[in-house]
A tleap script that builds the chain and sets N, CA, C and O, in Angstrom:
source leaprc.protein.ff14SB
mol = sequence {
  NMET LEU LYS GLU LYS PHE PHE ASP GLU ILE
  ALA SER LYS ILE SER ASP ALA ILE ALA ASN
  SER PRO ALA LYS ASP VAL GLU LYS ASN VAL
  ARG ALA MET MET SER SER ALA PHE THR ARG
  MET ASP LEU VAL THR ARG GLU GLU PHE GLU
  ILE GLN GLN GLU VAL LEU ALA ARG GLY ARG
  GLU LYS LEU ALA GLU LEU GLU ALA ARG ILE
  ALA GLU LEU GLU ALA LYS LEU HIE ALA ASN
  ASN PRO GLN ASP GLY CLEU
}
set mol.1.N position { 131.706 78.179 160.973 }
set mol.1.CA position { 132.930 77.533 160.737 }
set mol.1.C position { 132.275 76.519 159.917 }
set mol.1.O position { 132.426 76.663 158.704 }
set mol.2.N position { 131.565 75.504 160.321 }
set mol.2.CA position { 131.009 74.500 159.709 }
set mol.2.C position { 130.494 74.691 158.197 }
set mol.2.O position { 130.687 73.788 157.383 }
set mol.3.N position { 129.912 75.741 157.874 }
set mol.3.CA position { 129.453 76.265 156.723 }
set mol.3.C position { 130.998 76.216 155.628 }
set mol.3.O position { 131.146 75.595 154.576 }
set mol.4.N position { 131.795 76.944 156.219 }
set mol.4.CA position { 133.217 77.309 155.672 }
set mol.4.C position { 133.749 75.868 155.063 }
set mol.4.O position { 134.024 75.647 153.884 }
set mol.5.N position { 133.822 74.975 156.134 }
set mol.5.CA position { 134.212 73.486 155.806 }
set mol.5.C position { 133.569 73.033 154.504 }
set mol.5.O position { 134.098 72.665 153.456 }
set mol.6.N position { 132.446 73.141 154.804 }
set mol.6.CA position { 131.400 72.658 153.861 }
set mol.6.C position { 131.660 73.166 152.279 }
set mol.6.O position { 131.798 72.415 151.313 }
set mol.7.N position { 131.685 74.373 152.267 }
set mol.7.CA position { 131.762 75.089 150.798 }
set mol.7.C position { 133.256 74.774 150.554 }
set mol.7.O position { 133.461 74.326 149.426 }
set mol.8.N position { 134.143 74.877 151.192 }
set mol.8.CA position { 135.565 74.223 150.898 }
set mol.8.C position { 135.505 72.599 150.184 }
set mol.8.O position { 135.988 72.218 149.118 }
set mol.9.N position { 134.845 71.954 151.056 }
set mol.9.CA position { 134.874 70.478 150.462 }
set mol.9.C position { 133.990 70.727 148.945 }
set mol.9.O position { 134.598 70.376 147.933 }
set mol.10.N position { 133.101 71.102 148.828 }
set mol.10.CA position { 132.134 71.188 147.818 }
set mol.10.C position { 133.102 71.768 146.734 }
set mol.10.O position { 133.283 71.096 145.719 }
set mol.11.N position { 133.701 72.904 146.872 }
set mol.11.CA position { 134.815 73.763 145.843 }
set mol.11.C position { 135.817 72.608 145.469 }
set mol.11.O position { 136.185 72.395 144.314 }
set mol.12.N position { 136.225 71.877 146.582 }
set mol.12.CA position { 137.180 70.936 146.213 }
set mol.12.C position { 137.000 69.647 145.467 }
set mol.12.O position { 137.826 69.049 144.777 }
set mol.13.N position { 135.689 69.321 145.757 }
set mol.13.CA position { 135.111 68.272 145.014 }
set mol.13.C position { 134.683 68.628 143.609 }
set mol.13.O position { 134.832 67.791 142.719 }
set mol.14.N position { 134.181 69.769 143.360 }
set mol.14.CA position { 134.149 70.110 141.849 }
set mol.14.C position { 135.228 70.571 141.282 }
set mol.14.O position { 135.023 70.636 140.070 }
set mol.15.N position { 136.384 70.960 141.585 }
set mol.15.CA position { 137.431 70.869 140.977 }
set mol.15.C position { 138.157 69.807 140.721 }
set mol.15.O position { 138.820 69.832 139.685 }
set mol.16.N position { 138.206 68.858 141.412 }
set mol.16.CA position { 138.518 67.435 141.071 }
set mol.16.C position { 137.611 66.776 140.092 }
set mol.16.O position { 138.082 66.037 139.227 }
set mol.17.N position { 136.157 67.037 140.198 }
set mol.17.CA position { 135.531 66.441 139.180 }
set mol.17.C position { 135.659 67.269 137.573 }
set mol.17.O position { 135.489 66.643 136.527 }
set mol.18.N position { 135.968 68.685 137.607 }
set mol.18.CA position { 136.196 69.296 136.586 }
set mol.18.C position { 137.855 68.822 135.954 }
set mol.18.O position { 138.175 68.855 134.765 }
set mol.19.N position { 138.636 68.447 136.966 }
set mol.19.CA position { 140.036 68.196 136.470 }
set mol.19.C position { 140.049 66.896 135.906 }
set mol.19.O position { 141.019 66.741 135.163 }
set mol.20.N position { 139.238 65.814 136.011 }
set mol.20.CA position { 138.914 64.925 135.562 }
set mol.20.C position { 137.809 64.362 134.421 }
set mol.20.O position { 137.569 63.220 134.031 }
set mol.21.N position { 137.239 65.681 134.058 }
set mol.21.CA position { 136.095 65.447 133.132 }
set mol.21.C position { 136.702 65.928 131.599 }
set mol.21.O position { 137.767 66.543 131.641 }
set mol.22.N position { 136.247 65.749 130.593 }
set mol.22.CA position { 136.449 66.122 129.298 }
set mol.22.C position { 136.167 67.815 129.228 }
set mol.22.O position { 136.224 68.363 128.127 }
set mol.23.N position { 135.899 68.513 130.305 }
set mol.23.CA position { 135.923 69.928 130.481 }
set mol.23.C position { 137.340 70.415 130.341 }
set mol.23.O position { 137.685 71.333 129.598 }
set mol.24.N position { 138.165 69.680 131.163 }
set mol.24.CA position { 139.798 70.278 131.169 }
set mol.24.C position { 140.126 69.982 129.756 }
set mol.24.O position { 140.425 70.996 129.125 }
set mol.25.N position { 140.154 68.873 129.077 }
set mol.25.CA position { 140.487 68.592 127.927 }
set mol.25.C position { 139.998 69.791 126.732 }
set mol.25.O position { 140.719 70.229 125.836 }
set mol.26.N position { 138.911 70.078 126.943 }
set mol.26.CA position { 138.365 71.186 126.108 }
set mol.26.C position { 139.436 72.657 126.680 }
set mol.26.O position { 140.209 73.176 125.875 }
set mol.27.N position { 139.355 73.029 127.723 }
set mol.27.CA position { 140.152 73.971 128.140 }
set mol.27.C position { 141.393 74.158 127.197 }
set mol.27.O position { 141.728 75.045 126.411 }
set mol.28.N position { 142.057 72.708 127.680 }
set mol.28.CA position { 143.589 72.603 127.012 }
set mol.28.C position { 143.630 72.875 125.170 }
set mol.28.O position { 144.560 73.360 124.525 }
set mol.29.N position { 142.387 72.413 124.694 }
set mol.29.CA position { 142.333 72.478 123.519 }
set mol.29.C position { 141.951 74.022 123.118 }
set mol.29.O position { 142.866 74.628 122.560 }
set mol.30.N position { 141.100 74.527 123.260 }
set mol.30.CA position { 140.525 75.863 123.123 }
set mol.30.C position { 142.061 76.704 123.333 }
set mol.30.O position { 142.497 77.357 122.385 }
set mol.31.N position { 142.748 76.640 124.496 }
set mol.31.CA position { 144.155 77.493 124.976 }
set mol.31.C position { 145.104 77.091 123.745 }
set mol.31.O position { 145.697 78.059 123.269 }
set mol.32.N position { 145.300 76.155 123.285 }
set mol.32.CA position { 146.028 75.596 122.074 }
set mol.32.C position { 145.445 76.297 121.053 }
set mol.32.O position { 146.283 77.010 120.502 }
set mol.33.N position { 144.488 76.376 120.634 }
set mol.33.CA position { 143.852 77.049 119.328 }
set mol.33.C position { 144.018 78.452 119.615 }
set mol.33.O position { 144.675 79.057 118.767 }
set mol.34.N position { 143.594 79.123 120.585 }
set mol.34.CA position { 144.363 80.421 120.886 }
set mol.34.C position { 145.467 80.953 120.505 }
set mol.34.O position { 145.755 81.883 119.752 }
set mol.35.N position { 146.221 79.998 121.331 }
set mol.35.CA position { 147.779 80.114 121.240 }
set mol.35.C position { 148.139 80.308 119.849 }
set mol.35.O position { 148.564 81.381 119.422 }
set mol.36.N position { 147.960 79.206 119.100 }
set mol.36.CA position { 148.156 79.228 117.592 }
set mol.36.C position { 147.393 80.355 116.831 }
set mol.36.O position { 147.855 80.733 115.754 }
set mol.37.N position { 146.229 80.927 117.335 }
set mol.37.CA position { 145.616 81.978 116.487 }
set mol.37.C position { 146.541 83.246 116.549 }
set mol.37.O position { 146.523 84.143 115.706 }
set mol.38.N position { 147.409 83.202 117.733 }
set mol.38.CA position { 147.676 84.760 118.419 }
set mol.38.C position { 149.221 84.572 117.875 }
set mol.38.O position { 149.934 85.570 117.769 }
set mol.39.N position { 149.617 83.525 117.600 }
set mol.39.CA position { 150.889 83.429 116.818 }
set mol.39.C position { 150.931 83.853 115.784 }
set mol.39.O position { 151.774 84.687 115.452 }
set mol.40.N position { 149.852 83.294 114.848 }
set mol.40.CA position { 149.612 83.551 113.272 }
set mol.40.C position { 149.606 85.130 113.256 }
set mol.40.O position { 150.324 85.800 112.514 }
set mol.41.N position { 148.835 85.567 114.037 }
set mol.41.CA position { 148.665 86.956 113.953 }
set mol.41.C position { 149.763 88.088 114.220 }
set mol.41.O position { 149.708 89.299 114.006 }
set mol.42.N position { 150.720 87.338 114.728 }
set mol.42.CA position { 152.414 87.963 114.933 }
set mol.42.C position { 152.248 89.330 115.772 }
set mol.42.O position { 152.530 90.488 115.465 }
set mol.43.N position { 151.654 88.741 117.019 }
set mol.43.CA position { 151.294 89.752 117.913 }
set mol.43.C position { 152.635 89.856 118.726 }
set mol.43.O position { 153.521 89.046 118.453 }
set mol.44.N position { 152.859 90.840 119.752 }
set mol.44.CA position { 153.974 91.032 120.595 }
set mol.44.C position { 153.604 90.849 121.952 }
set mol.44.O position { 152.394 90.917 122.171 }
set mol.45.N position { 154.368 90.629 122.935 }
set mol.45.CA position { 153.710 90.398 124.337 }
set mol.45.C position { 153.836 91.901 124.916 }
set mol.45.O position { 154.268 92.785 124.176 }
set mol.46.N position { 153.459 92.176 126.225 }
set mol.46.CA position { 153.379 93.198 126.800 }
set mol.46.C position { 154.838 93.642 126.662 }
set mol.46.O position { 155.320 94.567 126.007 }
set mol.47.N position { 155.540 92.520 127.642 }
set mol.47.CA position { 156.785 93.153 127.733 }
set mol.47.C position { 158.045 93.502 126.451 }
set mol.47.O position { 159.127 94.051 126.655 }
set mol.48.N position { 157.601 93.081 125.342 }
set mol.48.CA position { 158.270 93.319 124.031 }
set mol.48.C position { 157.813 94.721 123.562 }
set mol.48.O position { 158.528 95.520 122.958 }
set mol.49.N position { 156.396 94.928 123.959 }
set mol.49.CA position { 155.776 96.467 123.555 }
set mol.49.C position { 156.339 97.374 124.587 }
set mol.49.O position { 156.733 98.403 124.038 }
set mol.50.N position { 156.524 97.390 125.844 }
set mol.50.CA position { 157.029 98.099 126.663 }
set mol.50.C position { 158.672 98.629 126.520 }
set mol.50.O position { 159.227 99.704 126.749 }
set mol.51.N position { 159.084 97.454 126.080 }
set mol.51.CA position { 160.823 97.501 125.528 }
set mol.51.C position { 161.274 98.621 124.514 }
set mol.51.O position { 162.154 99.481 124.480 }
set mol.52.N position { 160.054 98.114 123.556 }
set mol.52.CA position { 160.416 99.266 122.365 }
set mol.52.C position { 159.783 100.397 122.436 }
set mol.52.O position { 160.053 101.322 121.670 }
set mol.53.N position { 158.719 100.488 123.500 }
set mol.53.CA position { 158.242 101.882 123.781 }
set mol.53.C position { 159.431 102.762 124.727 }
set mol.53.O position { 159.567 103.985 124.697 }
set mol.54.N position { 160.123 101.932 125.444 }
set mol.54.CA position { 161.409 102.496 126.241 }
set mol.54.C position { 162.130 103.205 124.956 }
set mol.54.O position { 162.396 104.395 124.787 }
set mol.55.N position { 162.383 101.953 124.014 }
set mol.55.CA position { 163.503 102.506 123.057 }
set mol.55.C position { 163.269 103.715 122.022 }
set mol.55.O position { 164.085 104.515 121.565 }
set mol.56.N position { 161.842 103.581 121.795 }
set mol.56.CA position { 161.584 105.049 121.315 }
set mol.56.C position { 161.456 106.107 121.913 }
set mol.56.O position { 161.610 107.160 121.295 }
set mol.57.N position { 161.140 106.104 123.272 }
set mol.57.CA position { 161.367 107.405 124.012 }
set mol.57.C position { 162.821 107.631 124.215 }
set mol.57.O position { 163.027 108.804 124.524 }
set mol.58.N position { 163.910 106.905 124.148 }
set mol.58.CA position { 165.146 107.437 124.456 }
set mol.58.C position { 165.670 107.851 123.092 }
set mol.58.O position { 166.673 108.561 123.031 }
set mol.59.N position { 164.924 107.366 121.783 }
set mol.59.CA position { 165.252 107.795 120.454 }
set mol.59.C position { 164.769 109.339 120.482 }
set mol.59.O position { 165.587 110.229 120.247 }
set mol.60.N position { 163.723 109.564 120.709 }
set mol.60.CA position { 162.904 110.890 120.695 }
set mol.60.C position { 163.769 111.972 121.538 }
set mol.60.O position { 164.028 113.099 121.116 }
set mol.61.N position { 164.197 111.428 122.860 }
set mol.61.CA position { 165.274 112.374 123.453 }
set mol.61.C position { 166.466 112.466 122.840 }
set mol.61.O position { 167.042 113.528 123.075 }
set mol.62.N position { 167.021 111.734 122.149 }
set mol.62.CA position { 168.132 111.947 121.724 }
set mol.62.C position { 167.915 112.779 120.296 }
set mol.62.O position { 168.813 113.568 120.001 }
set mol.63.N position { 166.916 112.667 119.500 }
set mol.63.CA position { 166.748 113.613 118.687 }
set mol.63.C position { 166.213 114.897 119.010 }
set mol.63.O position { 166.241 115.814 118.190 }
set mol.64.N position { 165.693 115.029 120.231 }
set mol.64.CA position { 165.640 116.549 120.820 }
set mol.64.C position { 166.896 117.105 121.029 }
set mol.64.O position { 167.122 118.250 120.639 }
set mol.65.N position { 167.722 116.458 121.581 }
set mol.65.CA position { 169.065 116.823 121.914 }
set mol.65.C position { 169.786 117.315 120.721 }
set mol.65.O position { 170.391 118.382 120.826 }
set mol.66.N position { 169.798 116.710 119.668 }
set mol.66.CA position { 170.767 116.856 118.515 }
set mol.66.C position { 170.032 117.874 117.842 }
set mol.66.O position { 170.709 118.622 117.137 }
set mol.67.N position { 168.642 118.104 117.902 }
set mol.67.CA position { 168.119 119.114 117.254 }
set mol.67.C position { 168.445 120.211 117.714 }
set mol.67.O position { 168.579 121.161 116.943 }
set mol.68.N position { 168.676 120.371 119.240 }
set mol.68.CA position { 168.801 121.675 119.962 }
set mol.68.C position { 170.135 122.352 119.938 }
set mol.68.O position { 170.438 123.543 120.006 }
set mol.69.N position { 171.167 120.769 119.769 }
set mol.69.CA position { 172.592 121.329 119.237 }
set mol.69.C position { 172.680 121.908 117.858 }
set mol.69.O position { 173.294 122.963 117.703 }
set mol.70.N position { 172.149 121.338 116.909 }
set mol.70.CA position { 172.107 121.872 115.606 }
set mol.70.C position { 171.823 123.094 115.701 }
set mol.70.O position { 172.682 123.857 115.259 }
set mol.71.N position { 170.810 123.593 116.172 }
set mol.71.CA position { 170.374 124.923 116.490 }
set mol.71.C position { 171.196 125.961 117.072 }
set mol.71.O position { 171.523 127.103 116.749 }
set mol.72.N position { 171.418 125.185 118.031 }
set mol.72.CA position { 172.993 126.390 118.843 }
set mol.72.C position { 174.023 126.366 117.885 }
set mol.72.O position { 174.627 127.433 117.775 }
set mol.73.N position { 174.409 125.392 117.122 }
set mol.73.CA position { 175.648 125.574 116.233 }
set mol.73.C position { 175.180 126.568 114.896 }
set mol.73.O position { 175.983 127.357 114.397 }
set mol.74.N position { 173.855 126.426 114.422 }
set mol.74.CA position { 173.763 126.967 113.412 }
set mol.74.C position { 173.461 128.596 113.966 }
set mol.74.O position { 173.540 129.447 113.079 }
set mol.75.N position { 173.156 129.040 115.228 }
set mol.75.CA position { 173.069 130.216 115.784 }
set mol.75.C position { 174.862 130.806 115.942 }
set mol.75.O position { 175.280 131.931 115.669 }
set mol.76.N position { 175.547 129.772 116.398 }
set mol.76.CA position { 176.961 130.512 116.268 }
set mol.76.C position { 177.457 130.909 114.936 }
set mol.76.O position { 178.040 131.921 114.547 }
set mol.77.N position { 177.056 129.804 114.329 }
set mol.77.CA position { 177.579 129.974 112.842 }
set mol.77.C position { 176.901 131.378 112.129 }
set mol.77.O position { 177.671 132.116 111.514 }
set mol.78.N position { 175.859 131.637 112.194 }
set mol.78.CA position { 175.341 133.000 111.766 }
set mol.78.C position { 175.713 134.116 112.669 }
set mol.78.O position { 175.598 135.245 112.193 }
set mol.79.N position { 176.190 133.986 114.036 }
set mol.79.CA position { 176.746 134.942 114.605 }
set mol.79.C position { 177.872 135.602 114.233 }
set mol.79.O position { 178.151 136.800 114.280 }
set mol.80.N position { 178.644 134.397 113.755 }
set mol.80.CA position { 180.005 134.789 113.239 }
set mol.80.C position { 180.073 135.025 111.677 }
set mol.80.O position { 181.082 135.471 111.130 }
set mol.81.N position { 178.959 134.701 111.032 }
set mol.81.CA position { 179.123 135.082 109.278 }
set mol.81.C position { 177.601 135.786 109.076 }
set mol.81.O position { 176.847 135.269 108.252 }
set mol.82.N position { 177.207 136.840 109.752 }
set mol.82.CA position { 175.887 137.479 109.679 }
set mol.82.C position { 175.686 137.664 108.019 }
set mol.82.O position { 174.487 137.755 107.756 }
set mol.83.N position { 176.402 137.729 107.036 }
set mol.83.CA position { 176.292 137.912 105.692 }
set mol.83.C position { 175.585 136.934 105.017 }
set mol.83.O position { 174.733 137.155 104.157 }
set mol.84.N position { 176.072 135.466 105.556 }
set mol.84.CA position { 175.699 134.503 104.898 }
set mol.84.C position { 174.669 133.742 105.126 }
set mol.84.O position { 174.434 132.655 104.598 }
set mol.85.N position { 173.973 134.363 105.999 }
set mol.85.CA position { 172.366 133.792 106.537 }
set mol.85.C position { 171.272 134.229 105.808 }
set mol.85.O position { 171.219 135.436 105.572 }
set mol.86.N position { 170.366 133.493 105.390 }
set mol.86.CA position { 169.024 133.896 104.828 }
set mol.86.C position { 168.058 134.095 105.586 }
set mol.86.O position { 166.966 134.424 105.122 }
savepdb mol mol.pdb
quit
């Protein structure tokens, strides 16, 4: 138990030292630079990607339904007018 408390205190002191050191500023600057670079790359978020993926899947389903309906209507048309079909 004493060891756990000792390690917790050390971890806390290290965190405090880093928070008050230039390393924290470097981290903020690197994050800002990376964010700026990603913005220029015109990237999308995972959420935006998944939404577009769902929209595309629904579009494909609708296309398949419409293709099946067209095939059914063409079959009915050819059944009613067999001399017109090629």
